[in-house]
C-alpha positions as CSV (number, residue, x, y, z in Angstrom):
1,X,-31.4,-5.4,12.3
2,X,-34.1,-6.4,14.8
3,X,-33.3,-8.4,18.0
4,X,-32.1,-10.2,19.9
5,X,-35.4,-12.1,20.5
6,X,-35.9,-15.5,22.2
7,X,-36.3,-18.3,19.7
8,X,-39.9,-18.8,21.0
9,X,-40.8,-15.4,19.4
10,X,-40.1,-16.3,15.8
11,X,-43.7,-16.3,14.7
12,X,-44.6,-13.1,16.6
13,X,-41.6,-11.2,15.3
14,X,-41.1,-12.4,11.7
15,X,-44.6,-11.7,10.4
16,X,-44.0,-11.2,6.7
17,X,-43.3,-13.9,4.1
18,X,-40.2,-12.3,2.7
19,X,-36.6,-12.8,1.8
20,X,-34.3,-11.9,4.6
21,X,-31.2,-12.6,6.7
22,X,-30.9,-13.9,10.3
23,X,-28.4,-14.5,13.1
24,X,-28.7,-17.4,15.6
25,X,-27.1,-17.2,19.0
26,X,-26.7,-19.5,22.0
27,X,-26.3,-16.6,24.4
28,X,-27.9,-13.5,22.9
29,X,-24.6,-11.8,22.6
30,X,-22.5,-13.7,20.0
31,X,-23.5,-14.4,16.4
32,X,-22.9,-18.1,16.2
33,X,-24.6,-18.6,12.8
34,X,-25.6,-16.3,9.9
35,X,-28.1,-17.5,7.3
36,X,-30.7,-16.2,4.8
37,X,-33.8,-17.1,3.0
38,X,-34.6,-16.1,-0.6
39,X,-38.3,-16.6,-0.1
40,X,-39.6,-17.2,3.5
41,X,-37.4,-16.0,6.4
42,X,-39.5,-17.5,9.2
43,X,-39.5,-20.9,7.7
44,X,-35.8,-20.9,7.1
45,X,-35.0,-19.8,10.6
46,X,-37.1,-22.6,12.0
47,X,-35.4,-25.1,9.7
48,X,-32.0,-24.0,10.9
49,X,-33.1,-24.8,14.5
50,X,-33.4,-28.5,13.6
51,X,-29.7,-28.8,12.7
52,X,-28.6,-29.8,16.2
53,X,-27.2,-26.6,17.9
54,X,-29.0,-25.2,20.9
55,X,-29.8,-21.7,19.8
56,X,-31.8,-19.6,22.1
57,X,-31.8,-16.1,20.4
58,X,-32.1,-14.6,16.9
59,X,-31.8,-11.3,15.1
60,X,-33.2,-10.7,11.6
61,X,-33.7,-8.2,8.8
62,X,-36.1,-8.4,5.9
63,X,-34.8,-8.0,2.4
64,X,-36.5,-6.6,-0.7
65,X,-35.1,-9.3,-3.0
66,X,-33.0,-12.5,-2.9
67,X,-30.0,-10.4,-4.2
68,X,-30.3,-8.0,-1.3
69,X,-30.6,-11.0,1.1
70,X,-27.4,-12.6,-0.3
71,X,-25.4,-9.3,-0.1
72,X,-26.5,-8.7,3.5
73,X,-25.8,-12.3,4.5
74,X,-22.2,-11.9,3.1
75,X,-21.8,-8.6,5.0
76,X,-22.9,-10.1,8.3
77,X,-20.8,-13.3,7.7
78,X,-17.7,-11.1,7.3
79,X,-18.6,-8.7,10.1
80,X,-19.5,-11.3,12.8
81,X,-17.3,-14.3,11.7
82,X,-19.8,-16.8,13.0
83,X,-18.2,-20.0,14.3
84,X,-21.0,-22.3,13.2
85,X,-20.8,-21.3,9.5
86,X,-18.6,-23.8,7.9
87,X,-18.5,-22.0,4.5
88,X,-18.9,-18.6,2.9
89,X,-22.5,-17.9,1.9
90,X,-23.4,-19.4,-1.5
91,X,-25.2,-17.4,-4.2
92,X,-28.5,-18.8,-5.2
93,X,-28.4,-21.5,-8.0
94,X,-28.4,-19.9,-11.5
95,X,-27.0,-16.6,-10.3
96,X,-23.5,-15.2,-10.7
97,X,-23.6,-12.8,-7.8
98,X,-20.3,-12.1,-6.1
99,X,-19.7,-11.2,-2.5
100,X,-19.8,-7.4,-2.0
101,X,-17.1,-7.4,0.7
102,X,-13.8,-6.1,-0.8
103,X,-10.9,-8.5,-0.4
104,X,-13.1,-11.6,-0.1
105,X,-12.0,-14.4,-2.4
106,X,-15.7,-14.7,-3.5
107,X,-15.9,-11.0,-4.6
């Protein structure tokens, strides 16, 4: 995982068009939100910033596929228990992927 970086550095840090996973934070220490993109990580991070919360920092990790991004998002969701995620990560439409975290009701 790379970061934390200031939000103003998205374009200079996320330089590949790629699936990936990210964390948004208000203080650079706590993971307040975990999300993913199945296609373009930088665009998804920027879209998340328009949802009303004042995030100042982010971490990210590229993924080699949408499946890897989903699995990593689930792992980070369970590891960091982000307060701004209302629901467990959803698998992409048309897939039947299950959460890789043992004991999760979505596994």
